[in-house]
C-alpha positions in Angstrom: 14.3 -12.3 -46.9 16.4 -12.6 -50.0 15.2 -9.3 -51.4 16.6 -7.5 -48.4 19.9 -9.4 -48.6 20.3 -8.5 -52.2 20.5 -4.8 -51.3 23.8 -5.4 -49.5 26.3 -4.1 -52.0 29.0 -2.5 -49.9 32.3 -4.3 -49.3 33.2 -1.5 -46.9 30.2 -2.3 -44.8 31.2 -6.0 -44.7 34.7 -5.0 -43.6 33.3 -2.8 -40.9 31.3 -5.7 -39.5 34.4 -7.9 -39.6 36.5 -5.2 -37.8 33.8 -5.1 -35.1 33.9 -8.9 -34.9 37.6 -8.9 -34.4 37.5 -6.0 -31.9 34.7 -7.4 -29.7 35.5 -11.1 -30.0 33.3 -13.9 -31.3 31.0 -14.5 -28.3 30.3 -10.8 -27.7 29.7 -10.1 -31.4 27.3 -13.0 -31.9 25.4 -12.1 -28.7 25.1 -8.5 -29.7 23.4 -9.3 -33.0 21.6 -12.4 -31.8 23.3 -15.0 -34.1 24.5 -18.5 -33.4 27.8 -19.9 -34.5 28.1 -20.7 -38.2 27.7 -24.4 -38.9 29.3 -24.5 -42.4 31.0 -21.3 -43.6 33.3 -18.6 -42.2 34.6 -15.5 -43.8 38.2 -14.6 -43.4 39.4 -11.2 -42.4 42.1 -10.3 -44.9 43.9 -8.1 -42.4 44.2 -10.4 -39.4 43.5 -13.8 -41.0 40.8 -14.4 -38.4 37.7 -16.4 -39.4 34.3 -14.9 -38.7 30.8 -16.3 -38.7 29.5 -15.6 -42.2 25.8 -15.1 -41.6 26.3 -12.9 -38.6 28.8 -10.7 -40.6 26.3 -10.3 -43.4 23.5 -9.4 -41.0 25.6 -6.8 -39.2 27.0 -5.4 -42.5 23.5 -4.6 -43.6 23.2 -2.3 -40.7 26.4 -0.6 -41.5 25.2 0.1 -45.1 21.7 1.1 -44.0 22.1 2.5 -40.5 18.6 3.9 -40.6 17.2 0.4 -40.9 19.6 -1.4 -38.7 21.1 -4.9 -39.0 19.2 -7.9 -40.3 18.0 -10.5 -37.8 18.8 -14.2 -38.3 15.1 -14.8 -39.3 15.3 -12.1 -42.0 17.3 -14.2 -44.4 18.7 -17.7 -44.9 22.4 -18.5 -44.8 24.3 -21.0 -46.9 26.2 -21.4 -50.1 23.6 -19.9 -52.4 22.9 -16.7 -50.4 25.5 -15.6 -47.8 28.5 -17.3 -49.4 27.7 -16.0 -52.9 27.1 -12.5 -51.6 30.5 -12.4 -49.7 32.4 -13.8 -52.6 30.9 -11.3 -55.0 32.0 -8.6 -52.7 35.6 -9.9 -52.8 35.8 -11.8 -49.5 37.3 -15.3 -49.0 34.8 -17.8 -47.6 36.0 -21.0 -46.0 34.0 -24.2 -45.4 34.6 -25.0 -41.7 37.4 -27.4 -41.1 38.5 -27.8 -44.8 40.7 -24.8 -45.5 44.2 -26.0 -44.6 46.4 -27.4 -47.3 48.3 -30.7 -47.2 51.7 -29.1 -46.5 50.2 -27.0 -43.7 48.5 -29.9 -42.1 51.7 -32.1 -42.3 53.8 -29.4 -40.7 51.2 -28.9 -37.9 51.0 -32.6 -37.2 54.8 -32.9 -37.1 55.1 -30.0 -34.7 52.5 -31.4 -32.4 54.2 -34.8 -32.2 57.5 -33.1 -31.5 55.9 -31.4 -28.5 54.2 -34.6 -27.4 57.6 -36.4 -27.4 59.1 -33.7 -25.3 56.2 -33.8 -22.9 56.4 -37.6 -22.5 60.2 -37.2 -21.7 59.4 -34.4 -19.2 61.6 -32.0 -21.1 60.8 -28.3 -21.0 59.4 -26.7 -24.0 57.2 -23.6 -24.7 54.0 -24.0 -26.7 54.1 -20.3 -27.7 57.6 -20.8 -29.3 56.4 -23.8 -31.2 53.4 -22.0 -32.3 55.5 -19.0 -33.6 57.9 -21.3 -35.4 55.1 -23.3 -37.0 53.3 -20.2 -38.3 56.4 -19.3 -40.3 55.7 -22.4 -42.4 51.9 -21.6 -42.8 49.9 -19.2 -45.0 49.3 -16.3 -42.6 47.6 -18.4 -39.9 46.9 -16.7 -36.6 48.1 -18.0 -33.3 44.6 -18.9 -32.3 44.0 -20.9 -35.5 47.1 -22.9 -34.9 46.0 -23.6 -31.3 42.6 -24.8 -32.6 44.4 -27.2 -35.0 46.4 -28.6 -32.2 43.2 -29.1 -30.2 41.8 -30.9 -33.2 44.8 -33.2 -33.3 44.3 -34.0 -29.6 40.7 -34.9 -30.4 41.8 -37.3 -33.1 44.4 -39.0 -30.8 41.8 -39.2 -28.0 39.4 -40.9 -30.4 42.1 -43.4 -31.2 42.7 -44.1 -27.5 46.2 -42.5 -27.6 47.8 -39.9 -25.3 47.6 -36.3 -26.3 49.2 -33.0 -25.1 47.5 -32.0 -21.8 47.5 -28.3 -22.6 45.5 -28.8 -25.8 42.1 -29.9 -24.8 40.4 -32.1 -27.4 38.2 -30.2 -29.7 36.2 -32.0 -32.4 35.2 -31.0 -35.9 38.6 -31.7 -37.3 38.9 -31.7 -41.1 39.1 -35.1 -42.8 42.6 -34.3 -44.1 43.8 -33.6 -40.6 42.3 -36.9 -39.3 44.0 -38.9 -42.1 47.3 -37.2 -41.6 47.4 -37.9 -37.8 46.5 -41.5 -38.4 49.1 -41.9 -41.1 51.7 -40.3 -38.8 50.8 -42.8 -36.0 51.1 -45.8 -38.3 54.3 -44.6 -39.9 56.1 -43.9 -36.6 55.3 -46.9 -34.3 58.7 -46.6 -32.5 57.9 -43.0 -31.5 54.5 -43.9 -30.3 55.8 -46.8 -28.3 58.4 -44.5 -26.8 55.7 -41.9 -25.9 53.3 -44.5 -24.4 56.1 -46.2 -22.4 57.3 -42.9 -21.0 53.8 -41.9 -20.0 53.3 -45.3 -18.3 56.4 -45.0 -16.3 55.5 -45.3 -12.6 57.1 -42.6 -10.4 56.1 -41.6 -6.9 54.1 -38.4 -7.2 55.8 -35.4 -5.7 52.3 -34.1 -4.6 51.1 -36.1 -1.6 49.0 -33.5 0.2 45.7 -34.7 -1.4 44.4 -31.1 -1.2 42.5 -29.6 -4.2 43.0 -32.7 -6.2 39.3 -33.4 -7.0 37.9 -32.0 -10.2 34.8 -32.4 -12.2 34.6 -35.3 -14.7 34.9 -34.6 -18.4 31.8 -33.5 -20.2 30.1 -35.9 -22.5 31.0 -35.0 -26.1 28.8 -35.7 -29.0 30.7 -36.7 -32.1 29.7 -37.9 -35.6 29.7 -41.6 -35.9 31.7 -43.0 -38.8 29.7 -44.5 -41.6 29.9 -48.2 -42.1 31.6 -47.5 -45.4 34.5 -45.7 -43.6 37.5 -47.8 -42.7 38.5 -47.4 -39.1 42.3 -47.5 -38.6 43.5 -50.7 -37.0 46.4 -49.5 -34.8 48.9 -52.1 -33.5 47.9 -53.5 -30.1 51.3 -52.4 -28.7 50.3 -48.8 -28.9 46.7 -49.1 -27.7 46.9 -46.6 -24.9 43.8 -47.6 -22.9 44.6 -51.3 -23.0 48.2 -50.7 -21.9 47.1 -48.6 -19.0 44.7 -51.3 -17.9 47.3 -54.0 -18.3 50.0 -52.2 -16.3 49.3 -53.5 -12.9 52.3 -51.6 -11.5 50.7 -48.3 -12.4 47.3 -49.5 -11.2 48.7 -50.6 -7.9 50.5 -47.3 -7.4 47.3 -45.5 -8.1 45.4 -47.6 -5.6 48.0 -46.8 -3.0 47.6 -43.1 -3.7 43.8 -43.4 -3.3 44.3 -45.1 0.1 46.2 -41.9 1.1 43.5 -39.8 -0.3 40.8 -41.7 1.6 42.8 -41.3 4.9 42.9 -37.5 4.3 39.2 -37.4 3.4 38.1 -39.3 6.5 40.3 -37.2 8.7 38.8 -34.0 7.2 35.3 -35.4 7.7 36.0 -36.0 11.4 35.8 -39.8 11.1 39.5 -40.9 11.3 38.3 -44.2 13.1 36.7 -45.3 9.8 40.1 -45.5 8.2 40.8 -48.4 10.4 38.1 -50.3 8.6 39.5 -49.6 5.1 40.1 -52.8 3.1 42.4 -52.9 0.1 40.4 -55.7 -1.5 42.3 -56.1 -4.8 45.6 -56.4 -2.9 44.2 -58.9 -0.5 42.1 -61.0 -2.8 43.1 -60.0 -6.3 40.9 -58.6 -9.1 37.4 -59.8 -9.8 35.4 -58.3 -6.9 34.1 -55.5 -9.0 35.9 -52.9 -6.9 39.4 -52.3 -5.5 39.0 -50.6 -2.1 36.3 -50.7 0.6 36.0 -47.5 2.5 33.1 -45.9 4.4 31.2 -42.6 4.6 29.6 -43.4 8.0 29.4 -46.6 10.1 27.4 -49.0 8.0 27.6 -46.8 4.9 30.2 -48.5 2.7 31.9 -46.8 -0.2 33.0 -49.4 -2.9 35.8 -47.8 -4.8 37.1 -48.9 -8.2 40.4 -47.1 -9.1 41.4 -46.3 -12.7 44.9 -44.7 -13.0 46.7 -43.1 -15.9 49.6 -40.8 -16.5 47.5 -39.2 -19.2 45.3 -36.2 -19.1 41.8 -35.4 -17.8 39.9 -36.8 -20.8 41.9 -40.0 -21.3 39.9 -43.1 -22.0 40.0 -46.2 -19.8 39.0 -49.8 -19.9 36.3 -51.1 -17.6 35.1 -54.7 -17.3 31.6 -56.0 -17.6 31.9 -57.3 -14.0 32.7 -53.7 -12.8 29.7 -52.3 -14.8 27.4 -54.9 -13.3 28.7 -54.3 -9.8 28.3 -50.5 -10.2 24.6 -51.0 -11.2 24.1 -53.4 -8.3 25.6 -51.2 -5.7 24.1 -48.0 -7.1 25.0 -44.9 -5.0 27.4 -46.9 -2.8 29.7 -47.4 -5.9 32.4 -44.9 -6.7 34.8 -44.9 -9.6 37.9 -42.9 -8.8 39.7 -41.8 -12.0 43.2 -40.7 -11.1 45.0 -38.9 -13.9 48.3 -37.0 -14.4 49.6 -39.5 -11.9 53.3 -39.1 -12.8 53.2 -35.3 -12.4 50.7 -34.0 -9.9 47.8 -36.5 -9.5 44.3 -35.3 -10.0 41.1 -37.1 -9.4 37.5 -37.1 -10.6 34.7 -39.3 -9.2 31.8 -41.0 -10.8 29.1 -42.4 -8.5 26.5 -45.0 -9.1 25.5 -46.7 -12.4 28.3 -46.1 -15.0 26.2 -46.9 -18.0 24.4 -43.6 -17.5 27.6 -41.5 -17.3 30.0 -43.0 -19.9 30.0 -43.9 -23.6 30.9 -47.6 -23.6 32.4 -49.3 -26.6 32.9 -53.1 -26.7 36.5 -54.1 -27.1 36.7 -57.9 -26.9 34.4 -60.9 -27.0 34.5 -64.3 -25.3 34.3 -67.0 -28.0 32.9 -70.5 -27.5 30.8 -73.1 -29.2 27.8 -72.7 -26.9 24.7 -70.9 -28.2 22.5 -69.3 -25.6 18.8 -69.6 -26.1 16.6 -66.6 -25.6 
């Protein structure tokens, strides 16, 4: 209730709640007081620069000012700009709208640092993320190491959304501020030679050093819900020559190498299952007949139990997008549980694999890329 919230008048109580937040960590603090993550506003700790969930801080601060009454519950008051934000600002605290607090110069410096690391990674040159982080923070306004890492994850998310490679160590994390999205897109458009160099380097086919096929299978990426662009927003039209997903699909040399690797994986899988004789029935269909069958390799689980395998290979990371044909989607739906998509990633370094089984339309977000044009109109 607002009447209760209006009684909070102690800046020291707010700071005590912030200190507890920093000491315990976000997850533990929120669980302790029963709050969820803030959707819109965070309050900054002036001492450490860390951002804290605004409503949870206010609720906990009430308990510090009135220990005999204890902290406020989330249902006791409403959050937002007119209540929590106004209260914190009147008490002298900086409140930040999520994702919109970094300035132009900070964002530009962060994006430039990220792409410098991406270029080194593509060239397989050694670098240390911690050192880059420390050097970058010297150009920023008191940002913490964690906040810089989050910004790098946001950049990965923007690149992933554009179908471009990103730094494997920075898992894409959405909710990037508009300024950051615009700056990343502008960097890509202004540096086509660099992007071509990165993509070409990551597409280079090398024989993987790891050939044991042990501990290579991982879980597929989780489905991420993102905000759809308004029809009024202009989607950047990147040059086709730096369309990462399309280039991976078109590079048959990389695709063929990935299929050869999967054949080795299948041999190991069948041997481990005690059915080495089934490997003698393995058929590399795409090599023998070419593309178009809806799958690349025919293997088996048991005699009479086929495993139709479609292989998608990339030198990119776990969450890299890929191109799949309408024919492959239809074949997956037709074969149901007998269809397997093997997604091989990090192929140039140490190959890893995740497997999707059955109908793909239920497991992937599918975006149309091309259309067949003709002068024939189909009647319903």
